[in-house]
C-alpha positions as CSV (number, residue, x, y, z in Angstrom):
1,X,12.2,-2.5,11.1
2,X,12.1,-5.4,8.8
3,X,13.4,-5.0,5.5
4,X,9.8,-6.3,4.0
5,X,7.6,-5.2,6.3
6,X,4.4,-7.0,6.0
7,X,2.4,-4.1,7.5
8,X,4.0,-1.5,5.6
9,X,3.2,-3.5,2.5
10,X,-0.2,-3.9,3.7
11,X,-0.5,-0.3,4.2
12,X,0.9,0.9,0.8
13,X,-1.5,-1.5,-1.3
14,X,-4.4,-0.4,1.3
15,X,-3.2,3.5,0.3
16,X,-3.2,2.6,-3.4
17,X,-6.5,1.0,-3.2
18,X,-8.2,4.1,-1.2
19,X,-6.6,6.6,-3.5
20,X,-7.9,4.8,-6.6
21,X,-11.6,4.3,-5.0
22,X,-11.4,8.3,-4.0
23,X,-10.7,9.3,-7.5
24,X,-12.9,6.8,-9.2
25,X,-15.8,6.1,-7.1
26,X,-18.2,8.5,-8.8
27,X,-17.3,6.8,-12.3
28,X,-17.5,3.2,-11.0
29,X,-20.7,3.3,-9.1
30,X,-23.1,3.5,-12.2
31,X,-21.0,0.9,-14.1
32,X,-21.3,-1.4,-10.8
33,X,-24.7,-0.8,-10.5
34,X,-25.5,-1.6,-14.4
35,X,-23.4,-4.8,-13.9
36,X,-25.0,-5.8,-10.6
37,X,-28.5,-5.7,-12.6
38,X,-27.1,-8.2,-14.9
39,X,-24.8,-10.0,-12.4
40,X,-26.4,-10.1,-8.9
41,X,-23.5,-11.6,-7.6
42,X,-21.4,-8.4,-8.0
43,X,-23.2,-7.2,-4.7
44,X,-22.4,-10.3,-2.8
45,X,-18.6,-9.6,-4.1
46,X,-18.9,-6.2,-2.6
47,X,-20.1,-7.9,0.7
48,X,-17.7,-10.3,0.9
49,X,-15.0,-7.6,0.5
50,X,-16.6,-5.3,3.3
51,X,-16.6,-8.4,5.4
52,X,-12.9,-9.4,4.9
53,X,-12.1,-5.6,5.3
54,X,-14.1,-5.6,8.8
55,X,-12.0,-8.7,9.9
56,X,-8.6,-7.5,8.8
57,X,-9.5,-4.3,10.7
58,X,-10.2,-6.5,14.1
59,X,-6.9,-8.2,13.6
60,X,-5.1,-5.0,13.0
61,X,-6.6,-3.6,16.3
62,X,-6.1,-6.5,18.4
63,X,-2.4,-6.6,17.7
64,X,-0.8,-4.6,20.5
65,X,3.0,-4.8,20.1
66,X,3.8,-1.9,22.5
67,X,4.5,-3.9,25.6
68,X,6.4,-6.5,24.4
69,X,10.1,-6.2,25.7
70,X,12.6,-7.2,23.4
71,X,10.5,-7.0,20.2
72,X,13.4,-5.7,18.1
73,X,15.9,-8.1,18.7
74,X,12.9,-10.9,18.4
75,X,12.5,-9.1,15.0
76,X,16.1,-9.4,14.1
77,X,15.9,-13.2,15.1
78,X,12.7,-13.9,13.1
79,X,14.5,-12.4,10.2
80,X,17.7,-14.5,10.5
81,X,15.3,-17.4,10.3
82,X,13.9,-16.6,7.4
83,X,17.4,-16.2,5.7
84,X,18.1,-19.7,6.9
85,X,14.4,-21.2,5.7
86,X,14.8,-19.6,2.2
87,X,18.5,-21.0,1.7
88,X,17.1,-24.4,3.3
89,X,14.2,-24.6,1.1
90,X,16.4,-25.5,-2.0
91,X,18.2,-28.2,-0.1
92,X,15.0,-29.8,1.3
93,X,12.6,-29.7,-1.4
94,X,10.3,-32.0,0.1
95,X,9.5,-29.7,2.9
96,X,8.8,-26.9,0.9
97,X,5.3,-26.7,2.3
98,X,6.4,-26.7,5.4
99,X,8.9,-24.2,5.1
100,X,6.3,-21.8,3.3
101,X,3.9,-22.2,6.3
102,X,6.8,-21.3,8.7
103,X,7.8,-18.7,6.4
104,X,4.4,-17.4,6.6
105,X,4.4,-17.0,10.2
106,X,8.1,-15.4,10.2
107,X,6.6,-12.6,7.9
108,X,4.2,-11.8,10.5
109,X,5.9,-11.8,13.6
110,X,9.1,-10.2,11.9
111,X,7.0,-7.3,11.1
112,X,5.4,-6.3,14.2
113,X,8.3,-4.2,15.1
114,X,7.1,-1.9,12.2
115,X,3.3,-2.1,13.1
116,X,2.9,0.7,15.3
117,X,4.4,3.4,12.9
118,X,1.3,2.3,10.3
119,X,-1.4,1.0,12.5
120,X,-3.5,4.1,12.2
121,X,-2.7,4.6,8.7
122,X,-3.9,0.9,8.0
123,X,-7.0,1.3,10.1
124,X,-8.0,4.7,8.6
125,X,-7.4,3.2,5.1
126,X,-9.8,0.0,5.7
127,X,-12.4,2.6,6.9
128,X,-12.2,4.8,4.0
129,X,-12.5,1.9,1.6
130,X,-15.5,0.0,3.3
131,X,-17.1,3.5,3.2
132,X,-16.5,3.6,-0.6
133,X,-17.4,-0.1,-1.1
134,X,-20.6,0.2,0.6
135,X,-21.5,3.3,-1.9
136,X,-20.9,1.0,-4.6
137,X,-23.9,-1.2,-3.7
138,X,-27.0,-0.8,-5.6
139,X,-29.5,1.4,-3.6
């Protein structure tokens, strides 16, 4: 598995967010509803969060890496490319934007080998977070 696995990091963040909501929704709900009566855009914010969670869930569900031969070796290759790009970035400052763009793709591809380990946890956390977010909306 990659040293900095994007999907493990995503899972960690989602689990923390879910735990926070699990513990605090009863306290947050009345505050959010009171705020929404003053600033109606709060409901729009929640709706956009729910929409983004749905898009994230779809993307994660569509990633099926189980049938990719040589995935571990490809991950190792990508991690070596990332190391090269990080070193080259200082030597090629005019290419920093391009290097960052390539590094973003490399982060996703380099993390694929660890996806199956956390995929269901990510999907379950998204579902729980969406349920909590929907419960925060004013009635």
